[in-house]
C-alpha positions in Angstrom: 49.8 324.0 139.9 48.9 321.6 142.6 51.3 318.9 141.4 54.3 321.2 141.7 53.5 321.7 145.5 55.9 324.6 145.7 55.6 327.3 148.3 58.3 329.9 148.8 58.6 331.5 152.2 57.8 335.2 151.7 56.8 338.3 153.5 53.0 338.4 153.9 53.0 342.1 152.9 54.7 341.2 149.6 52.3 342.5 146.8 53.3 339.7 144.4 52.3 336.2 145.2 55.0 333.5 145.7 55.7 331.8 142.4 52.9 329.4 141.5 53.0 328.9 137.8 50.1 327.1 136.0 52.6 324.9 134.1 56.3 324.6 134.9 59.1 322.7 133.1 61.7 321.4 135.5 64.5 318.8 135.3 63.4 315.3 136.2 65.8 315.0 139.2 64.0 318.0 140.8 60.5 316.6 140.7 60.7 314.3 143.7 60.9 314.1 146.7 61.6 317.8 147.1 59.7 320.4 145.1 61.9 322.6 142.8 63.5 325.8 144.1 64.7 328.9 142.4 66.9 328.4 139.4 65.6 324.8 138.8 62.7 325.9 136.7 63.4 325.6 133.0 60.3 327.4 131.8 57.1 328.8 133.4 53.6 329.4 132.0 50.7 331.4 133.3 47.2 331.3 132.1 44.6 334.1 132.4 40.9 333.5 131.5 40.2 336.1 128.9 42.0 337.4 125.8 41.8 340.9 127.3 44.7 340.0 129.6 47.1 340.4 126.6 46.2 344.2 126.8 46.7 344.3 130.6 50.3 345.5 130.9 50.3 345.2 134.7 49.3 341.5 134.6 52.0 340.8 132.0 54.6 342.7 134.0 53.7 340.8 137.2 53.9 337.5 135.2 57.4 338.4 133.8 58.6 339.4 137.3 57.5 336.0 138.6 59.3 334.4 135.7 62.5 336.4 136.4 62.3 335.2 140.0 62.9 331.6 138.9 66.4 332.3 137.8 67.2 335.8 139.1 71.0 336.1 139.3 72.1 332.6 138.1 75.0 333.6 135.9 74.8 330.2 134.1 71.4 331.2 132.7 71.6 333.1 129.5 67.8 333.5 128.9 64.5 332.2 130.2 61.3 331.4 128.3 58.1 332.8 129.9 54.7 331.8 128.4 51.7 334.0 128.9 48.4 332.4 127.8 45.3 334.7 127.8 42.1 333.0 126.7 43.0 331.2 123.5 46.1 333.4 122.7 49.6 332.3 123.6 52.6 334.8 123.8 56.1 333.6 124.3 58.6 335.9 126.0 62.3 335.4 125.9 63.9 337.1 128.9 67.6 337.7 128.7 70.1 340.1 130.3 69.7 342.6 127.5 65.9 342.8 127.7 62.7 341.0 126.7 61.8 339.8 123.2 58.5 338.3 121.9 57.1 337.6 118.4 54.9 340.1 116.7 52.1 337.6 116.3 50.5 335.6 119.1 49.6 332.0 118.6 45.9 331.4 118.6 45.4 328.0 120.2 41.9 327.6 118.7 43.0 328.3 115.1 46.3 326.3 115.4 46.0 323.7 118.2 48.8 321.6 116.6 51.3 324.4 116.9 50.4 324.9 120.6 50.8 321.1 121.3 54.1 320.9 119.4 55.3 324.0 121.3 54.4 322.6 124.7 56.0 319.2 123.8 59.2 321.0 122.6 59.4 323.0 125.9 59.0 319.7 127.9 61.8 317.9 126.1 64.2 320.6 124.9 67.8 320.4 126.0 69.1 322.6 128.8 71.1 324.6 126.2 67.9 325.2 124.1 66.3 326.5 127.3 69.0 329.0 128.0 71.4 327.2 130.3 75.1 327.9 129.8 77.7 325.3 130.7 79.0 325.3 134.2 82.4 326.9 134.6 85.5 324.7 135.2 88.0 327.6 135.2 88.1 331.4 135.9 90.8 333.4 134.1 92.6 330.2 133.3 92.6 328.9 136.9 91.0 325.5 137.3 88.1 325.4 139.8 85.8 322.8 141.3 82.3 323.6 142.3 79.1 321.7 143.1 76.8 323.9 141.0 73.7 321.9 142.1 74.4 322.6 145.8 74.7 326.4 146.5 75.8 327.4 149.9 73.1 330.2 150.0 70.0 330.9 148.0 68.2 334.2 148.0 65.0 334.6 150.1 61.8 335.0 148.1 61.2 338.5 149.3 64.5 339.8 147.7 64.0 338.0 144.4 62.5 341.0 142.7 65.5 343.0 143.6 69.1 341.6 143.5 69.1 338.4 145.6 72.2 336.4 144.8 73.0 332.7 144.9 76.4 331.8 146.5 78.4 328.7 145.7 81.6 327.3 147.4 84.4 327.1 144.9 87.6 325.1 145.5 90.8 324.6 143.6 91.2 321.0 142.4 93.7 318.8 144.3 
């Protein structure tokens, strides 16, 4: 968490903390010198101390909301992986526009450490497409467009991210 060095400006009365995942997967170009911002996280993980947290629906909901905050209204994002680790159990959530899916069985890290290590390695090196990124648009309804997708003209403030904060890009017609 300390290595990410990411603080989002937020309302002090906000009941949810600013996003500070325990482990985050981000693209290499977003690691330095600036910390990553919303939409640049590829996957987030949170760890709770005891296995009982898997039965704490409020803790899970709060974790999923914080995960959703990382991509919010990015229309290029088709889904997001959110990992919830409670004690020695790992649960993978896939959040997409239609809802949330997760396997029926949690991975027990103690019983299957090799599965956990392979999973974390896969998350770290998976392609953008495997992690839910769609391809940037180069046309809309057959009209060619040009846009710098990595440089939005406006990003949502942290306090609106659990509502409908929207990222805005400048789009031009090619010369």
